[in-house]
C-alpha positions in Angstrom: 111.9 73.3 46.6 113.4 69.8 45.9 113.0 67.0 48.3 115.9 66.1 50.3 116.9 62.6 50.3 119.7 61.1 52.6 121.0 57.9 53.9 121.1 57.1 57.5 122.0 54.4 60.0 119.4 52.9 62.5 119.6 50.5 65.3 116.9 48.1 66.7 116.5 47.5 70.7 113.9 45.3 72.2 112.6 46.4 75.6 109.9 45.4 77.9 106.5 46.5 76.6 105.3 48.5 79.5 104.4 51.7 80.5 107.2 54.3 80.6 109.6 52.2 79.0 109.8 54.6 75.7 110.1 57.5 78.0 112.9 56.1 79.9 114.8 55.3 76.6 114.3 58.7 75.1 114.9 60.5 78.2 118.2 58.7 78.6 119.3 59.7 75.2 118.1 63.3 75.5 120.1 63.7 79.0 123.1 62.5 77.1 122.8 64.8 74.2 121.8 62.4 71.6 119.6 63.9 68.7 117.6 61.3 66.7 116.7 61.7 63.1 113.8 59.0 63.5 112.4 56.8 66.3 109.6 54.0 65.8 108.3 51.7 68.4 106.1 48.8 68.2 105.0 45.7 69.8 107.4 42.9 68.8 105.7 40.0 70.9 103.6 39.7 73.9 105.5 41.7 76.7 108.2 43.0 74.4 108.2 46.4 72.2 110.9 46.9 69.4 112.6 50.3 68.9 113.9 51.5 65.7 116.4 54.4 66.6 118.2 56.5 63.9 120.8 58.7 65.8 122.2 62.0 64.1 125.8 60.7 65.6 126.3 56.7 65.7 129.2 56.7 68.0 127.8 58.9 70.6 124.5 57.1 70.5 126.0 53.8 71.1 127.7 55.1 74.0 124.6 56.5 75.5 122.6 53.3 74.7 124.9 51.2 76.4 124.8 53.5 79.5 121.1 53.3 79.4 120.9 49.5 79.4 120.1 49.0 76.0 121.2 46.0 73.9 121.5 47.1 70.3 121.2 45.2 67.1 123.6 45.5 64.3 123.5 48.7 62.3 121.2 49.0 59.4 120.6 51.3 56.4 117.3 53.6 55.9 116.7 56.4 53.8 114.9 59.7 54.7 113.0 62.0 52.2 111.7 65.4 53.2 110.4 68.4 51.4 107.1 70.4 50.8 104.1 68.1 51.3 101.9 67.6 48.1 99.7 64.9 46.8 102.2 62.0 45.7 105.1 63.1 47.6 106.0 59.6 48.7 104.7 58.1 45.4 107.1 60.0 43.4 110.2 58.5 45.4 108.7 55.1 45.3 107.9 55.1 41.7 111.7 55.8 40.9 112.8 53.0 43.0 110.4 50.7 41.2 111.6 52.0 37.7 114.8 50.9 39.0 113.9 47.5 40.0 114.4 48.1 43.7 111.7 46.8 46.2 111.0 49.0 49.2 110.5 46.6 52.2 109.0 49.0 54.5 108.0 52.9 54.4 106.9 55.3 57.3 105.5 58.5 56.1 103.9 61.6 58.1 102.8 64.9 57.5 105.4 67.4 59.4 103.2 70.4 59.6 103.6 73.7 58.3 103.7 71.9 54.6 106.0 69.6 54.9 106.4 66.0 55.0 109.0 63.4 55.9 109.3 59.7 55.0 111.6 57.0 55.9 112.0 53.9 53.6 113.9 50.9 54.0 115.3 48.5 51.2 117.2 44.9 51.3 120.8 45.3 52.0 121.6 44.2 48.7 119.9 47.2 47.4 121.3 49.9 49.5 124.3 50.9 47.3 122.1 50.9 44.1 119.3 52.9 45.9 122.0 55.5 47.4 123.3 56.0 43.8 120.2 56.2 42.5 118.9 58.8 44.7 122.3 60.8 45.3 121.4 60.2 49.2 
């Protein structure tokens, strides 16, 4: 089975770095019927956390985020690769990008269980179009 690579939109939001804030945000999105393709959260600075949210449907996500009191940053682009887990699964994709002269500025990868993996990677905005074409995302 070949890896699936797709381009996705994501948005950032800065929230208080306190117990339950992630649960509050994700709960509000869940209650609004928003499905996320990806979600990352991390401390941005003392007392603040940054959330990166990749919705399946940007329009419904933005409405739900506003209702939840989230102040979203501008839309950005990431790429999601998934497939059967194997040694070097992420290395294969990164090598294709490197051969094309595309620098990956960040990557997050996980074993998804049941023999599958998933990874999100990010390139500079100037390389989004070239990456999309190269990977047919």
